[in-house]
N, C-alpha and C positions, 0 to 999 in steps of 0.2 A: 220335310220332316213333320211328323204329327205335332200338335200343340203341346203334347206332353214332353217333347224334347227327346223322346226315345224312338229309335228306329225299330221297325218290325222286320221279321224275316221275309215278308213278302214285298219289301220295298227295294226298288232299284235306285241307286244314287249316282248321279252324273255331275261332273264338272265339264262344261262345254264351252269352247271358244267358237264363235260364229263370225265368219267373214261376211259382212253385210253386202258385199258386191257380188257374191256368188252363193249358190246353194252348196256350201262346203262346210260341213260340220266336222270339226276335228275334236275327237273325244280326248281330253287331257288326262282324265282319271276316272276310272269306272270301278266302283266297289259293288259287287253283287253279294247281297247278304243272304245267308242261309245256304246250307248245302244243297246242291242240285238246282239252284235257282236259274243259273244260266241255261242249263239243259232244258228246264221247264219252259223258259221263255223262247228258246229255239224251237221247241215243239209248237208253241203258239204261232210263231212266224211260219213254220211249215204248214200249219193248218190253214192260215190265211192264204198262203201261196197256192195250196192245193185246191182251193175254191175255184181257181182258174180252170181246172180240168172239167168242172161240172157246168161251166157256162158255155152256151152255144156261141154267144157273142160277148166279147169283153166290154166292160163299161167304158164309155168315152167321157171326157170332161164335160160337165154341165153345171148349171147354176145350183143344183142340189147337192153338189160335192162339199166336202169340208172346206170351210171358208179359208183357213190358212193354206191349204193346198191349192185352191182354185183362184183366189183373188190376187190381183196385181196392184201395185202402187202406180201412181201417175208416170213414174219413170220405168215401168215394166218389170220391177222386181216382184218376186212372189212374197205374199204376206208372211209366209213362214221364214223368210230370210230376214225380215225386219221386225217381226213380232217375237216376243220373248218365249213363245210357246215351243218353237223349234222341235227339239227332240221329244219333249214331253207329249206333244200331241201325236207323234208317231207311236209312242208307247201305247197311247189310248187306242189308236187304230188297230194295233196288233191285239190288244186285250179284247177289243170289241169285235174283231174279225171284220172290220170295215174296209171293204175293197171298193174303190171308186176310180173313175177315169183319171182325175187329176193326180192321184197318187201314182198311177202307172206312168203318166207322162213325166212327173217329177223324177221318178226312178230312172227313166231313160235319159232325161237331160242331165241328171247327176252322172250317169255313165258315159256322157260325152256325145250322145245323139242329139240331133235337132228335134224340135217338136214335130216337124213333118215326118222325120224318120220314125219317131215314136208312134205317130198315128198309123203309119204303114204297118208296123209290127202289131199294134193293138187290133187293127182291122183284118189282119190276115190270120185265118184259123190255123194254118200250118206253123205259125210262129209262136204258139202258146208256150213251147218249151223255152224259147228265148225270153219271153215276157216273164215267166216264172223265175228264171235265173237272174235276170236284171232286178226284179223286185226283191228277191231274197238277198242279193248282194247289197242293194240299197239299204234295206232295213237292218241287216246285221252290221254293216259298216257304220251307219249313222247312229245306231244304238250301242256301238262299241262292244259288240259281242261276236265279232267275226273271228 
């Protein structure tokens, strides 16, 4: 919330419970302020997902990716699982149109795939439709607008 204490029409408000053992965001309460805001945000998700069609090769995880998506703790958990940024940083990715390899892998592991299976899908050009579907489902579910 802005320092003024008043919410603006462009603000999305989330109450989120995060299970620190898994990448499992359960949205407890979502209030989308302003008429048509949910529809507008879904368009931004679709714009990000549609970028996949324009790429010859999909991005693979690398050290240049978002730190919360890429980095792991000593016990192997993703930073976004233990860091308070969780859902908020996904909102930023959608707003910025930031598509990177770690985001794709996280979407697949969220959907129940192994990282090896995610890599296969990401590296196989004929699987772009599946990649788009998994990414769209990951973002809409984790942002509470599915």
